[in-house]
C-alpha positions in Angstrom: 86.1 102.2 96.9 86.3 102.8 100.2 86.9 100.6 103.3 86.5 102.7 105.8 83.5 102.2 108.2 80.7 104.8 108.7 79.9 107.1 111.8 77.1 104.9 112.4 78.7 101.6 111.7 82.2 102.4 114.3 79.6 103.4 116.9 77.3 100.2 116.5 80.9 98.1 116.9 81.6 100.7 119.6 78.4 99.4 121.3 78.6 95.9 120.4 81.8 95.4 121.6 81.7 97.1 125.1 78.2 95.3 125.9 79.7 91.9 124.6 82.9 92.1 127.0 80.8 93.7 129.5 78.3 90.4 129.8 80.8 88.2 129.5 82.4 89.8 132.5 79.1 89.7 134.4 78.7 86.2 133.5 81.6 85.4 135.0 81.1 87.1 137.7 77.6 85.4 138.4 79.4 82.1 137.9 82.1 83.1 141.0 84.6 82.7 138.0 84.1 79.6 137.2 84.0 79.6 133.6 86.5 81.5 131.6 85.7 83.3 128.9 89.2 84.7 127.7 88.8 83.3 124.4 85.4 84.5 123.9 86.5 88.1 125.2 88.8 87.7 122.5 86.5 88.4 119.8 85.2 91.6 120.5 88.2 93.0 121.0 89.8 91.9 117.5 86.5 93.5 116.2 86.8 96.2 117.9 90.7 96.3 116.4 90.3 95.9 112.8 87.2 98.3 112.8 87.9 101.0 115.4 92.0 101.0 115.1 94.7 100.5 117.4 93.7 103.3 120.6 90.2 101.6 120.9 91.3 98.4 120.3 93.6 98.9 123.1 91.0 100.4 125.0 89.1 97.5 124.7 92.0 95.2 125.6 92.1 97.4 129.2 88.4 96.6 129.6 88.9 93.1 128.3 91.5 92.3 131.1 90.0 94.6 133.9 86.6 92.8 133.7 88.7 89.2 134.1 90.6 90.6 137.1 86.9 91.8 138.5 85.9 88.6 138.4 88.4 87.0 140.0 88.5 89.7 142.7 84.5 89.5 143.1 84.6 85.7 143.6 84.1 83.3 146.6 86.8 81.4 145.6 90.2 80.8 148.4 92.0 83.8 147.8 95.4 84.2 146.4 97.9 86.8 147.1 97.5 90.3 145.5 100.3 89.6 143.4 98.7 86.4 141.9 95.8 88.7 140.7 98.1 91.2 139.3 100.3 88.9 137.1 96.9 87.2 135.9 95.8 90.6 135.0 99.0 91.6 133.2 99.0 88.1 131.6 95.3 88.7 129.7 95.9 92.5 129.1 99.3 91.8 127.3 97.4 88.9 125.1 94.5 91.1 124.5 96.9 93.9 123.2 99.4 91.8 121.3 95.5 90.4 119.3 95.1 94.3 119.1 98.1 94.9 117.5 98.6 92.2 114.9 94.9 92.6 114.0 95.4 96.4 113.3 98.6 95.6 111.3 96.7 93.4 109.1 94.1 96.0 108.3 96.5 98.0 107.3 97.8 95.8 105.0 94.3 94.4 104.0 93.3 98.3 102.8 96.9 98.6 101.2 96.3 95.9 99.1 92.4 97.1 98.4 94.1 100.6 97.3 96.8 98.8 94.9 94.1 96.9 93.5 91.4 99.8 92.6 93.5 103.1 92.4 96.0 103.8 89.8 99.1 104.0 91.3 100.6 107.6 89.4 97.5 109.7 90.1 95.8 108.2 93.0 92.5 108.4 91.2 90.4 104.7 90.5 91.8 103.1 88.1 89.8 100.9 85.1 88.4 98.1 87.2 87.1 100.2 90.0 85.2 102.0 87.5 83.3 99.2 86.3 82.4 97.9 89.4 81.6 100.8 90.7 79.8 102.6 88.1 77.7 99.1 86.9 76.4 100.0 90.5 75.3 103.3 89.8 73.9 102.6 86.4 71.8 100.2 88.4 70.8 102.4 90.6 69.8 105.1 88.0 67.8 102.2 86.1 65.8 101.7 89.2 65.3 105.0 90.2 64.9 106.7 86.9 67.7 108.7 87.0 69.5 111.0 84.1 73.1 110.5 83.9 76.2 111.8 82.2 79.9 110.5 81.1 82.1 112.8 80.7 85.4 111.6 78.6 88.6 113.4 78.7 92.1 112.7 76.6 95.0 115.0 76.7 96.2 116.0 73.0 99.4 115.8 72.0 100.2 114.1 75.4 103.0 111.3 73.2 105.0 114.4 72.0 105.3 115.0 75.5 106.6 112.0 76.3 109.1 112.1 73.3 109.9 115.6 73.6 110.5 115.6 77.5 110.6 112.2 78.5 108.4 109.6 80.4 109.1 111.9 83.8 107.8 115.2 82.4 104.8 112.6 81.0 104.0 111.1 84.1 104.3 114.9 85.7 101.4 115.9 83.8 99.1 112.9 84.0 99.4 113.8 88.0 98.5 117.1 87.5 95.8 116.9 85.5 94.3 114.5 87.3 94.7 116.5 90.1 93.2 119.9 88.7 90.2 117.1 87.0 89.4 115.8 90.8 89.1 119.3 92.2 86.6 119.8 89.5 84.1 116.7 90.4 81.4 116.9 92.6 81.8 114.5 95.7 78.9 112.2 94.2 80.8 111.8 90.6 82.9 108.7 90.0 86.2 110.0 88.4 88.8 107.5 87.1 91.9 107.3 85.1 90.8 104.7 82.5 94.6 104.0 81.4 97.2 106.4 79.2 95.9 109.9 79.2 92.5 108.7 79.5 89.9 110.5 81.9 86.2 109.6 83.0 83.3 111.0 85.2 80.7 109.3 86.1 77.9 111.8 86.9 74.3 110.6 88.6 71.2 112.7 88.8 72.5 115.5 86.7 71.0 118.0 84.1 71.6 118.7 80.5 73.0 121.7 81.7 74.6 120.8 84.5 76.4 117.9 82.5 77.8 120.9 79.9 79.1 123.1 82.8 80.9 120.5 84.1 82.3 119.3 81.2 83.4 123.2 80.8 84.5 123.4 84.3 86.8 120.2 83.7 88.6 121.7 80.7 89.1 125.2 82.3 90.6 123.1 84.6 92.7 121.1 82.6 93.9 123.8 80.4 95.1 126.0 83.9 97.0 122.8 85.2 98.7 122.1 81.9 99.7 125.6 80.8 103.2 124.5 81.4 103.2 122.1 78.6 103.4 123.6 75.5 101.1 122.4 73.3 98.9 120.0 75.7 95.4 120.1 76.3 92.3 118.4 76.9 89.3 117.2 74.2 86.6 116.3 76.1 82.9 114.4 75.2 80.1 114.5 76.8 77.1 111.8 76.9 74.0 112.7 78.4 71.0 110.2 79.0 67.5 111.1 79.9 66.9 107.6 80.2 69.3 105.1 80.8 68.7 102.0 79.5 72.3 100.9 78.6 75.0 99.2 80.0 77.6 100.9 81.3 79.9 99.9 78.3 77.3 101.1 75.6 77.4 104.7 77.7 81.2 104.9 77.8 81.6 104.0 74.3 79.3 106.6 73.5 81.1 109.2 75.8 84.1 108.6 73.7 82.9 108.3 70.4 82.2 112.5 71.4 86.0 112.9 72.4 87.3 111.9 69.1 84.6 114.2 67.2 86.2 116.7 69.7 89.8 115.2 68.3 88.7 115.2 64.7 87.1 118.7 64.8 90.9 120.3 65.8 91.2 119.5 69.7 91.1 121.1 73.1 87.1 121.4 72.3 84.1 119.7 73.7 81.6 118.1 72.0 78.3 117.0 73.7 75.1 115.1 73.4 71.9 114.1 75.0 70.5 111.0 74.4 66.4 111.4 75.1 63.6 108.4 75.6 63.6 104.8 75.7 65.4 104.2 72.9 68.6 106.4 73.4 68.7 108.0 70.7 70.5 111.2 70.2 68.2 114.5 70.3 70.6 116.8 70.9 74.0 117.9 69.7 76.5 120.8 70.1 
């Protein structure tokens, strides 16, 4: 759940903020510095600092202060000593800069709070809340465009034994290593989350049955390699592929969960795949 603006959005903000500051400066010059736009100028400066960051925010603060100083210098009002212009310009620069510093600090705190709300603290993956919020959007998109979808449910085998034998710190390390391996085995477009405990889930959009199976096999290999230092620890994988998505996310997840349990019942360290086709969502193939 990424809050960072896209490159295009950043350019829109750059053009908007600079344009507004220049327009306010020109308006002040045209009105012979009769109008005070210091408060209005704060708005584009704050917007730029929030979206673009500290360095560009300070650049906007400098531009805003410069336009104020230019308006004073270009007016036909009685001239003050040069040092008065300098003090006024510096005062505005410090005011705008302070606003930039406060805005960027607040934005960093907002981003950290967002990360805590939607990221698993131990592994850095999306958490259960984020999975359902983002997953429902992907499912709705698949329904509208009639795209296929797959859910891969991964559960670590014998994880409790690791905690009991080696302690929870070893279990946490195993979870981190598994999460890192799984994330490296995923595509950029896949939604990967830790649901809780030793359960991980992938949501793959616009993927055929063969690619879904290969993705599950690739994830199993990555997990085996990462967990090799933990004797007895492996992964059971359930893959539910839907040619047509006509069920809510909870039911899609439940189908993959049941297949993962089939893999465990079959001896663990295994993969079970099932394809659901047609408008009724009935299973058509399994292996």
